[in-house]
N, C-alpha and C positions, 0 to 999 in steps of 0.2 A: 201108335207112333210114341216114342219115348226120347226124341230130341229135346235138349242136348244130353250129352253124357251116356248115350247108350253103349253097351258092350258090343253090339253088332250094329255096324254103319247103316243108316237109312238107304234104301234104295228109291231114289226120286223120279218119278216119270217126268222127263223134261218135255213140257208141253204136251204131255200125253206118252205116246209111243210113236214119235215121228220117224223112227226108223221103219215103221211099217204102215202108217197112214198119214195124211196131211196133217200138220202140227195144228193144235188147238181146235180140232174137231171132235164131235160127240165120239165118233168111232175111235178116236185116237186115244181119248180118256178112258173110255170104257175097255179098251184093249189093254192099257197100261194097268188097270185095276185086275183085269183078269189074268195078266202075265205076273202078278205079285208085287207090284209097286207098294210100298209102304205109304207113300204120298205122291200127289202130283202137283206139278208147277205150272200155274198159269201166269202169263205176262198180261198185265192189265193197263188198257188205255181207254180214253173216254170218247163218246160222241158228242155231237153238237148239244144234244138236249141232256147230257149228264149220265148217260148210261154207260156202265163199265162193261168193256167187251174185251175180248181175249185175242190178242194179237202180238206178235213178236215186236212189231214196231207200229206206230201211228200211221206211217206210209205203207199202203196196203197193196200196191200194184204187183208186188212179188208174190203174194199170199192169197190174192182173190182174182175173179175175172173182171174187176172193175175196169180194167183198160179197153176191154172189148164192148162195153156197155155204152152205146151212144147216147142214152139219157143223161150220162154223167160225164161226157167228154168235157163239158165246160168247167168242172171242178179240178181238172188237172192245174197244178200250180207249183210254184217253187217257193220254199219256206227256209228258214233257218232253224234248226233243232238241235239245241245243245251246242251251238257253234258251228254246226255242219250245214252246208247248203244241200237241200234235197228236192228233187222235183218228182211229183207224182200226185196220188190222191191219198188225203189224210182223213182219218176217223173223225176229227173234231169238225170237219166240214159236212158231215153227214148226221141226219138223224138216225135213230135206232132202227125206224121203220125202212128207212133207205137202205141201210147196212143189211138189213135182214134179207133183202132180195139177191144179195151177192152170193156166189158160190165160192168155196175154198179151193186152193190147189197146192200141190207140192212146191215148196220153196226152192228145192235144189235137185230138180228132176234130173239132171246130168249124173248124179251121183246115186238118186234113189229113184229109179224108173219105175219099180214095182209100186212104190208109193204112189207115184204120179197116175197110175192107172185108176186111182179113187178120185182124181180130179173133177170136181163138179158134183160130187155125190153127197156133199154136205155143205150147210150154211156156216155163218159166223156164229159163235156162241157168246152169250152174255155171261158174266160171273155167276149170276143168279142161276143161269142154266147148269153151269158145273157144280154149284153147291146143291142142285136137285139130284145130279147124277150121284154125287158123293153121299147124300142123305138115303137115296134108294139103296145104294149098296150096303150102307150101314143098318138100315131098317130091315132088310132081307136077311141079315146075319151073314151074307156072303163075305164081304170084307168091309173093314172099317178104316180107309186110307185117310191120311192126313192131308193138309193143305199147306202148300208153300206158295205165297203170292209174291210175285215180283212186281214192284211198281216201277213203271217205265216213265221217264222224262218228267219228274214231279215239278221241276222247277218251270219247265215250258208250259206244262198244262196249268199251273197256277197263273202264270202269266197271261193266258188266254181266257181267264175266268173259269176253269174246271179244277178246282183243288181235289186231287186224288185222295188226300187224307180224308177229306170231309166225305166224299163218295163212297169210299172203302168203309169207314167207320159205319155209315148208314145201312150199307149192304150187308155187313156182317151182324148187325144187332138182330137179336132174335133167332139166329140160327144156331146150329150145334157148335159152331166155332166161336160164338159170342163170348164165352168164358175163358177163351185161349187155348181149350184143350185141342191138341192136335194141330195147332196153327203156328206157322212160321211166317213172317213178313220180311222181305229183303228189298234193298234197294242200293243203287249206285250213290245215292245222296243221303247222308245222315240227317239232314234238316227234315225230311218227310217222315223218318222214322221217329224222330222226336215229337213231332206234331201228331202222330198217330198214339204214341204213348200219353201224350197229354190229353188227348181226347178219350182216355180210359180204354183203349183197345188193348186187350191182354193177349200178348203172343211173346214168342221167342223172336227177338229182333237181330237181324243178320245183315251185316255190311258187306256189300259186293266189292271186291277189288280186281283191278285189272293190272296187266304188267305195265301199260303206259297210260299216259293222260292224267287228268285231275277231275274230281268230282264237279259237276257243273253247278251245283248249289254254290260251291265255294268261287268258281270261276265268276258267276253272276254277281256274287257279293264284293269280291275283292280283285278280280281281273287276274293279270299275270301273276300275281303273288300267291295264287292258291296253291296249297301244297299238293303234290302229287300223290297218287295212290301208292306209290312205292314207299312214301314215308311212313305210311301205316304198317308196313311189313318189318320195320325195324323193331329192335327190342322197346325203344322208347315210344314208336308208334303203337305197339300192341298194348303197353302200358296204358297209354292215353285211351285207346278204345275201351279197355276193361273198365275204366273208370268213367266212362262216357254213356252208360246206358245201354250198350251194345252187348248181346247175349254170344254173339259168334260172328265169324267171317266166312264168306264163301269166295273162292278164288279160282281163277283160271288154272286148270290142272298143271299147265306148264309152270306155274310157279312152284310147284311141287317137286320138280326135276332140277337137279344141279347140272345134269348132263344130258343132253338131247341126243348124243351119239351113242351113249352107253346105257341110257336109262336110269342113272343113279338118281336118287332122291335125296332131299335135303332135310333140315330140322323145323321146317316152318311149323308144321303141326304140333311137334312138341313144344315149341316156344310159346304158341298160342294156348295150349293146354295148362301150361305152367302158370298162365295168367288168368284161368278159368274160362277162356273163350272156346267155344265149339268150333269146329271147322267143316265146312263142306267144300267139295270141289266140282267144278264143271267144265267140260262135258264128256263123259265117257262114250265114245262112239267107236265101232269096229273097223269102219273103213280106213283104208290106208291114207286117204286124204286128211284125215283127222288125227292119225296116231302120232305120237313122238317117233321121230326118226329112227330110234334104235329098234321099234316094234313093227316097222313096215315090212311087208312081205316082198315088196319089189314088183308086185303085179300092178294092175290098173288101179287109179285113184279110188274107184267105187269097189274094188276087191276087199274083202276082209282081210285084214293083216293079222299079226300076231297079238290079236286083241287081249286074249286071256292074260298074256304075260304083262301088258301094260295096266289092265284092270286090277291085276294082282299087286304090282307095284305100287299103285295109288292106294289101294285098301291096306297095304302094310304100314303106310305111313301113320295110320291110326285116325284117319279121318273120320267124322261122325255122321257123314253123309255123302253121297254122290249122285249127281244128276246123270240120267242115263237115257239115251234115245231108244234104246232097245232094253227095256226094264227085264226082261227075262234073262238077258245076258248078264246084267248087273247081279241078279238074284244068283244065277249060276256061279259067278265069281266069287260072290260073298260066301255062298254055302260051300264052295270047294275050300275056302280058307278058314271059316269059322265052324263049319260043320252044321 
């Protein structure tokens, strides 16, 4: 893995290969590696006893069988997470031993019915389990994939006594990623990235940006005056990021398109590169439901649209990496463009 500044963009298995297997499962990550992903991306949250586990969110009713488990019925609750009210079951209310008993399931079965056939076949992974998978791949000489860790809800977890920066620094120490080789850390909050850097964690630090909203670390600190993510996309905002210890940005792919109807792209990547910032984009998915309007086929939401054209358009912007639910399709699109 050569991010940032690679001549060929990285293909990053987004939560493994969730186009084919339920996300964040062992089979999803192993398949992503087999399909040629240069790196894999886990989302990390914490358990009650401080174990880092791989889930898209700390609310797990949509990705596990917890709602059908009578022994955990009393754990259902309502919380405010990053300003949003959520009802369900939350990782921080379970010990690792309890979460270990749950089974994973497909998050969007209406769109990915084939993946849903694997529901119940896998449990939840810890970050250390994924590190073991990556170490095994590297030691056998099969592949040497990198790691892109996304830290979820850092301010929230710190407020409940589970500082993710401390837990992650401890987990990475002594692993092959401990010296920063092949490691990218990303978050929607810059505060946690700064804290990890201060702890001596060597990595490429990437700031995640959305089309709407504001970073919750800033909302928690200054309330309604918190600057929106969109401020970071201006020239002045990119200048500030370049001088703030950030190595790159990772953006919703929609931010690369100036025209949803015609699929035209803009100069965001070029402007970031002028300031020495790498750029990743998320998430490349082939289904009509996820494609920019210009590239939909007109079929059902779950049908594959003109994904080759959209993937090509994103790659032609000069991005340094793309997150893909189907890593093999990302590899095919990159190889078709770069040879």
